[in-house]
Structure formats: structure tokens, C-alpha cells
C-alpha atoms as a printed R data frame, in Angstrom:
   type eleno elety resid chain resno       x       y       z
1  ATOM     1    CA   MET     A     1  -1.679 -15.007 -13.706
2  ATOM     2    CA   SER     A     2  -3.683 -18.100 -12.153
3  ATOM     3    CA   VAL     A     3  -7.238 -18.288 -13.380
4  ATOM     4    CA   LYS     A     4  -8.609 -17.857 -10.058
5  ATOM     5    CA   THR     A     5  -6.691 -14.353 -10.052
6  ATOM     6    CA   SER     A     6  -8.281 -13.439 -13.176
7  ATOM     7    CA   LYS     A     7 -11.748 -14.355 -12.364
8  ATOM     8    CA   SER     A     8 -11.253 -12.718  -9.201
9  ATOM     9    CA   LEU     A     9 -10.254  -9.519 -10.947
10 ATOM    10    CA   ILE     A    10 -13.566  -9.857 -13.393
11 ATOM    11    CA   VAL     A    11 -15.819  -9.679 -10.550
12 ATOM    12    CA   LEU     A    12 -14.102  -6.725  -9.245
13 ATOM    13    CA   LEU     A    13 -14.125  -4.865 -12.158
14 ATOM    14    CA   PHE     A    14 -17.972  -5.352 -12.450
15 ATOM    15    CA   PHE     A    15 -18.288  -4.330  -9.004
16 ATOM    16    CA   LEU     A    16 -16.085  -0.918  -9.947
17 ATOM    17    CA   ALA     A    17 -18.019  -0.148 -12.394
18 ATOM    18    CA   GLY     A    18 -21.221  -0.643 -10.840
19 ATOM    19    CA   VAL     A    19 -19.663   1.745  -8.018
20 ATOM    20    CA   PHE     A    20 -18.488   4.116 -10.920
21 ATOM    21    CA   ILE     A    21 -21.999   4.285 -12.396
22 ATOM    22    CA   MET     A    22 -23.860   4.555  -9.241
23 ATOM    23    CA   ARG     A    23 -21.382   7.110  -7.938
24 ATOM    24    CA   HIS     A    24 -22.356   9.633 -11.328
25 ATOM    25    CA   PHE     A    25 -26.078   8.740 -12.410
26 ATOM    26    CA   VAL     A    26 -27.566   7.808  -8.982
27 ATOM    27    CA   GLN     A    27 -28.945  11.031  -7.411
28 ATOM    28    CA   MET     A    28 -27.334  10.830  -3.841
29 ATOM    29    CA   PRO     A    29 -28.252  13.009  -0.411
30 ATOM    30    CA   GLN     A    30 -25.981  15.735  -0.531
31 ATOM    31    CA   PHE     A    31 -24.712  14.972   2.541
32 ATOM    32    CA   LEU     A    32 -23.623  11.694   2.036
33 ATOM    33    CA   TYR     A    33 -21.800  12.518  -1.571
34 ATOM    34    CA   PRO     A    34 -18.510  13.805   0.051
35 ATOM    35    CA   ILE     A    35 -18.076  10.756   1.878
36 ATOM    36    CA   ASN     A    36 -19.003   8.383  -0.808
37 ATOM    37    CA   SER     A    37 -16.441   9.995  -2.532
38 ATOM    38    CA   ILE     A    38 -13.665   9.500   0.016
39 ATOM    39    CA   LEU     A    39 -15.018   5.714   0.079
40 ATOM    40    CA   PHE     A    40 -14.472   5.267  -3.682
41 ATOM    41    CA   ASP     A    41 -11.183   7.135  -3.718
42 ATOM    42    CA   TYR     A    42  -9.989   4.859  -0.886
43 ATOM    43    CA   LEU     A    43 -11.349   2.050  -2.534
44 ATOM    44    CA   MET     A    44  -9.861   2.523  -5.437
45 ATOM    45    CA   ILE     A    45  -5.974   3.031  -4.020
46 ATOM    46    CA   LEU     A    46  -6.669  -0.204  -1.729
47 ATOM    47    CA   VAL     A    47  -7.339  -1.914  -5.060
48 ATOM    48    CA   LEU     A    48  -4.487  -0.166  -7.385
49 ATOM    49    CA   SER     A    49  -2.084  -1.295  -4.307
50 ATOM    50    CA   TYR     A    50  -3.569  -4.942  -3.948
51 ATOM    51    CA   PHE     A    51  -2.998  -5.689  -7.804
52 ATOM    52    CA   GLY     A    52   0.611  -3.544  -8.171
53 ATOM    53    CA   ILE     A    53   1.537  -5.924  -5.008
54 ATOM    54    CA   PHE     A    54   0.617  -9.354  -6.171
55 ATOM    55    CA   ASN     A    55   0.705  -9.193 -10.346
């Protein structure tokens, strides 16, 4: 892994941690929560497939 890849991976991990914390500990409006959950799961699939392809 190059330096650029590992640096972007660290940034991505911090971003995902932030999203995860917000998803679970910040009180979401009830009608927004399913949308947020779907988007989060979609994002996770994209991230995993991205690093699966490029590693």
C-alpha cells in the first residue's frame, strides 16, 4: 500500500467512525432514520467493495 492510500484510508476510517457515532448516539428524527440507515449501509458496501478492488 502506498502512502497516499494509507492516508486516505485513515481519513475514511475517521469519517466512518463519525457517521457510526452519529447514527447510534445522536437522536435522529424518526422519519429520517430509515433513510439514514439505508444510506449508511450503501456507503459501507461501496467502501468495502472499493478497498476490495484496489488492495
